[in-house]
C-alpha positions as CSV (number, residue, x, y, z in Angstrom):
1,M,-12.4,-25.3,11.5
2,I,-10.9,-22.9,9.1
3,V,-13.2,-20.3,7.5
4,S,-12.5,-18.5,4.2
5,F,-14.1,-15.4,3.1
6,H,-11.7,-15.3,0.0
7,P,-13.4,-16.5,-3.0
8,L,-10.3,-18.3,-4.4
9,F,-9.1,-19.9,-1.3
10,E,-11.2,-23.0,-0.3
11,A,-11.3,-24.0,3.3
12,D,-13.6,-26.0,5.7
13,K,-16.3,-23.3,5.3
14,N,-16.6,-20.8,2.6
15,I,-18.5,-17.6,2.7
16,I,-18.8,-14.8,0.2
17,C,-19.3,-11.4,1.7
18,A,-18.6,-9.2,-1.3
19,G,-21.1,-6.3,-1.8
20,R,-22.6,-6.7,1.7
21,E,-22.1,-6.3,5.4
22,A,-21.1,-9.1,7.6
23,N,-24.1,-10.6,9.3
24,R,-24.9,-12.8,12.4
25,E,-24.3,-15.9,10.4
26,D,-20.8,-14.7,9.5
27,L,-20.2,-13.9,13.2
28,S,-21.2,-17.4,14.2
29,A,-18.9,-18.8,11.7
30,I,-16.1,-16.6,12.9
31,K,-16.6,-17.4,16.4
32,A,-16.3,-21.2,15.7
33,A,-13.1,-20.8,13.5
34,E,-9.6,-21.5,14.5
35,A,-8.5,-19.4,11.6
36,V,-10.1,-16.9,9.2
37,I,-8.9,-16.1,5.8
38,L,-10.1,-12.7,4.4
39,P,-10.3,-11.2,1.0
40,Q,-7.8,-8.5,-0.1
41,G,-10.7,-6.0,-0.3
42,C,-12.4,-6.8,2.9
43,R,-14.4,-4.0,4.5
44,Q,-13.3,-2.7,7.9
45,T,-16.4,-4.0,9.6
46,L,-15.7,-7.5,8.5
47,Y,-12.0,-7.2,9.6
48,E,-12.9,-5.9,13.0
49,M,-15.4,-8.6,13.5
50,A,-12.8,-11.3,12.6
51,R,-10.2,-9.6,14.7
52,N,-12.4,-9.4,17.8
53,Y,-13.6,-13.0,17.7
54,C,-10.9,-15.0,16.1
55,E,-7.2,-15.3,17.2
56,H,-5.8,-16.0,13.8
57,I,-6.5,-14.0,10.7
58,F,-4.9,-13.6,7.3
59,P,-4.1,-11.0,6.0
60,N,-3.1,-8.8,9.1
61,Y,-4.8,-5.5,8.3
62,D,-4.4,-3.8,11.6
63,V,-2.0,-1.1,10.2
64,R,-4.2,-0.6,7.1
65,F,-7.3,0.4,9.0
66,R,-5.5,2.2,11.9
67,Y,-3.5,4.4,9.5
68,P,-5.7,4.9,6.4
69,G,-4.7,7.5,3.7
70,K,-1.4,9.0,2.7
71,I,-1.2,11.4,5.7
72,N,-1.7,8.5,8.3
73,Q,0.9,6.5,6.4
74,I,3.4,9.2,7.0
75,Q,2.5,9.3,10.6
76,L,3.0,5.4,10.6
77,F,6.5,6.0,8.9
78,R,7.4,8.5,11.6
79,A,6.3,6.3,14.4
80,T,8.3,3.4,13.3
81,N,11.4,5.6,12.4
82,T,11.1,4.4,8.7
83,Y,13.2,6.5,6.2
84,H,10.9,8.4,3.8
85,P,11.1,11.8,1.9
86,K,10.7,14.9,4.0
87,T,7.1,15.6,4.3
88,K,4.7,18.5,5.6
89,I,1.1,17.5,6.4
90,F,-1.9,19.8,6.0
91,Q,-5.4,18.9,6.9
92,T,-6.8,21.9,5.2
93,V,-5.7,24.6,2.7
94,D,-6.5,27.1,5.6
95,S,-3.9,25.3,7.7
96,Y,-1.4,25.6,5.0
97,R,-1.9,29.4,4.5
98,Q,-1.7,30.0,8.2
99,Q,1.9,28.6,8.2
100,Y,2.9,29.9,4.7
101,S,1.3,33.1,4.3
102,R,0.0,34.6,1.1
103,V,2.5,37.5,1.5
104,S,5.6,35.4,1.4
105,K,4.3,32.8,-0.9
106,Q,7.3,30.5,0.1
107,P,6.5,26.8,0.3
108,P,8.2,24.6,2.7
109,F,10.4,22.8,-0.1
110,K,12.3,24.3,-2.9
111,L,10.8,23.8,-6.3
112,P,10.0,21.3,-7.7
113,F,8.3,19.4,-5.0
114,V,5.4,16.9,-4.9
115,F,1.9,17.6,-4.0
116,K,-0.3,14.5,-2.7
117,L,-4.0,14.6,-1.9
118,D,-4.8,12.2,1.0
119,W,-6.8,9.8,-1.3
120,G,-6.6,8.3,-4.7
121,G,-4.5,5.5,-6.2
122,E,-2.4,4.7,-9.2
123,G,-0.9,8.2,-9.1
124,D,-4.1,10.0,-9.9
125,T,-3.8,12.5,-7.0
126,I,-0.2,13.0,-7.1
127,Y,1.4,16.1,-8.8
128,L,4.9,17.6,-9.4
129,I,4.8,21.4,-8.5
130,H,7.2,23.4,-10.8
131,S,6.1,26.9,-10.0
132,L,4.2,29.0,-7.4
133,K,1.5,29.5,-9.9
134,T,0.8,25.8,-10.2
135,L,0.9,25.4,-6.4
136,Q,-1.8,28.3,-6.0
137,D,-3.8,26.3,-8.7
138,M,-3.5,23.1,-6.8
139,L,-4.6,24.9,-3.5
140,Q,-7.6,26.3,-5.2
141,Q,-8.5,23.0,-6.6
142,T,-8.0,21.4,-3.1
143,E,-10.4,23.9,-1.6
144,I,-13.1,22.7,-4.0
145,F,-12.4,19.1,-2.9
146,E,-12.8,20.2,0.7
147,H,-16.3,21.6,0.0
148,S,-17.2,18.0,-0.8
149,G,-15.8,16.5,2.3
150,Q,-12.4,15.3,0.7
151,T,-9.8,16.9,2.9
152,G,-6.1,16.6,3.6
153,F,-2.9,16.9,1.6
154,L,0.8,16.6,2.0
155,L,3.8,18.3,0.5
156,Q,6.9,16.2,-0.1
157,E,10.4,16.9,-1.2
158,Y,11.2,15.8,-4.7
159,I,13.7,12.9,-4.8
160,P,15.6,12.8,-8.3
161,N,15.2,9.2,-9.2
162,R,15.9,8.6,-13.0
163,N,12.2,8.3,-13.4
164,R,11.9,4.9,-11.6
165,T,10.6,3.6,-8.3
166,L,11.1,0.1,-6.7
167,R,8.0,-2.0,-5.8
168,V,8.4,-4.5,-3.1
169,V,5.4,-6.9,-2.5
170,I,4.9,-9.1,0.6
171,I,2.7,-12.0,0.4
172,G,2.7,-14.0,3.6
173,R,6.5,-14.3,4.1
174,Q,7.6,-14.1,0.5
175,L,8.9,-10.8,-0.8
176,I,9.3,-9.9,-4.4
177,S,10.9,-6.8,-6.0
178,Y,11.0,-5.1,-9.3
179,W,11.7,-1.7,-10.8
180,R,9.1,0.4,-12.5
181,I,10.8,2.6,-15.1
182,Q,9.1,5.5,-16.9
183,E,10.7,5.8,-20.3
184,V,8.7,8.8,-21.2
185,K,11.1,11.7,-20.5
186,S,8.2,14.0,-19.8
187,G,6.7,11.6,-17.3
188,F,6.8,12.1,-13.7
189,L,5.3,9.0,-12.1
190,A,6.7,5.6,-12.6
191,N,3.4,3.7,-12.4
192,L,2.6,1.0,-14.7
193,S,-0.7,2.5,-15.4
194,K,1.1,5.7,-16.5
195,G,3.2,3.7,-19.0
196,A,6.2,2.5,-17.0
197,I,7.8,-0.7,-17.8
198,I,9.0,-3.5,-15.3
199,D,12.5,-4.5,-14.8
200,S,13.1,-7.2,-12.3
201,D,16.9,-7.7,-12.9
202,S,18.7,-4.3,-12.6
203,E,20.8,-3.4,-9.6
204,P,20.1,-6.4,-7.5
205,D,22.0,-4.8,-4.6
206,L,19.6,-2.0,-4.4
207,Q,16.6,-4.5,-4.6
208,A,18.1,-6.4,-1.8
209,K,18.6,-3.5,0.4
210,A,15.0,-2.4,-0.1
211,V,13.7,-5.9,0.6
212,I,15.6,-6.0,3.8
213,S,14.2,-2.5,4.8
214,I,10.6,-3.7,3.9
215,E,11.1,-7.0,5.9
216,N,12.1,-5.0,8.9
217,F,9.2,-2.6,8.6
218,C,6.8,-5.6,8.2
219,K,8.2,-7.2,11.4
220,K,7.3,-3.9,13.2
221,T,3.9,-3.4,11.7
222,E,2.9,-7.2,11.1
223,I,1.9,-6.3,7.6
224,N,1.9,-9.6,5.5
225,L,0.0,-8.6,2.2
226,A,0.8,-5.3,0.6
227,G,2.9,-3.6,-2.1
228,F,5.4,-0.9,-1.1
229,D,6.8,2.0,-3.3
230,I,10.5,2.7,-2.5
231,I,12.5,5.4,-4.0
232,Y,16.3,5.9,-4.2
233,S,17.9,9.5,-4.8
234,S,20.0,9.3,-7.9
235,E,22.1,12.2,-6.5
236,K,23.4,10.7,-3.4
237,K,26.3,8.3,-3.2
238,R,24.9,6.5,-0.1
239,K,21.8,4.8,-1.3
240,T,19.1,4.7,1.2
241,P,15.7,3.2,0.5
242,L,13.0,5.8,1.1
243,L,9.5,4.5,1.6
244,L,6.8,6.3,-0.4
245,E,3.7,4.5,0.1
246,I,1.9,1.4,1.1
247,N,-0.6,-0.2,-1.3
248,Y,-3.0,-2.7,0.0
249,F,-4.5,-3.1,-3.5
250,F,-1.5,-3.6,-6.0
251,G,-1.0,-4.5,-9.7
252,R,0.0,-8.0,-10.4
253,R,1.9,-7.6,-13.7
254,G,5.1,-7.5,-11.9
255,L,4.3,-10.8,-10.2
256,G,3.6,-12.7,-13.4
257,G,0.0,-11.8,-13.6
258,S,-3.1,-12.7,-11.6
259,D,-2.8,-16.5,-12.0
260,A,0.8,-16.3,-10.6
261,Y,-0.3,-13.9,-7.8
262,Y,-3.1,-16.3,-6.6
263,R,-0.7,-19.3,-6.8
264,I,1.6,-17.4,-4.5
265,L,-1.1,-16.3,-2.2
266,Q,-2.6,-19.7,-1.8
267,K,0.8,-21.2,-1.1
268,E,1.6,-18.6,1.6
269,I,-1.7,-19.0,3.2
270,R,-1.2,-22.7,3.5
271,H,2.3,-22.2,5.0
272,W,0.7,-19.8,7.4
273,L,-1.8,-22.4,8.5
274,K,0.9,-25.0,8.9
275,R,2.9,-22.7,11.2
276,L,-0.1,-22.3,13.3
277,G,-0.5,-26.1,13.4
278,L,-3.5,-26.0,11.5
279,E,-2.9,-28.3,8.6
280,Y,-5.9,-29.6,6.6
281,D,-6.4,-31.7,3.7
282,T,-5.8,-29.6,0.6
283,K,-5.9,-32.3,-2.0
284,E,-9.5,-31.6,-2.9
285,K,-9.4,-28.0,-2.0
286,N,-6.8,-26.7,-4.4
287,S,-9.1,-25.9,-7.2
288,T,-7.8,-24.3,-10.4
289,V,-7.7,-20.5,-10.1
290,R,-10.4,-19.0,-12.4
291,I,-10.4,-15.2,-12.8
């Protein structure tokens, strides 16, 4: 029996767990299942239940829950020897000040550099630091966050990149890449939510190099559903893809929209089941995607 907790993938048994914790009935279904399909936004409790009681789970979120947040992702990059920008990690503002005293006021990287809080998405907690005053302002703001329990930040070398980053998405075994280009000259982040545009065609050689890099990374980590942000230095002749971040929730515009994304996802889940020898009759189960 195949059990699906994903609202848009119909299987032998379908369960909606959104907005609630998994219960005994969910556990009973998982124990009886040969494979479990989970939603992209599943809770850690549901994932761990499925991982503990079923051999085959899609997607594989082991790394997502083992290395949460930007700080732990850097630890993952280091553990897997994955190229990424030089980074310094700080759990608190006090830990920063102990290493880089108020007297010298010399940060670990030359200006400008990047300041990232450990949480947040769509670039909302990422800042380009141009001056020591801006850094001190950010440290003071971070102290306020710490009082509310939101701790941890990192400093990262700034990589000149012509205002663009490469997004590589893995869905099952399919990898899709496209550039995100910020046309606003004053813009720092190449996020679509910040006004960047999509370019799927430029410099296919660099796209191919990044795809190979992410494919190798995913073999090490077993990630099979995520969006990766890659950056190339525009100042270095040797073009090495540097991994910035893993996004387990990612935009779909670069994939052709939500309908296109769900078609790819459904196809890749069926291929995954087939590789496991768990084919089932999909003729009546492939309902039209409704968003």
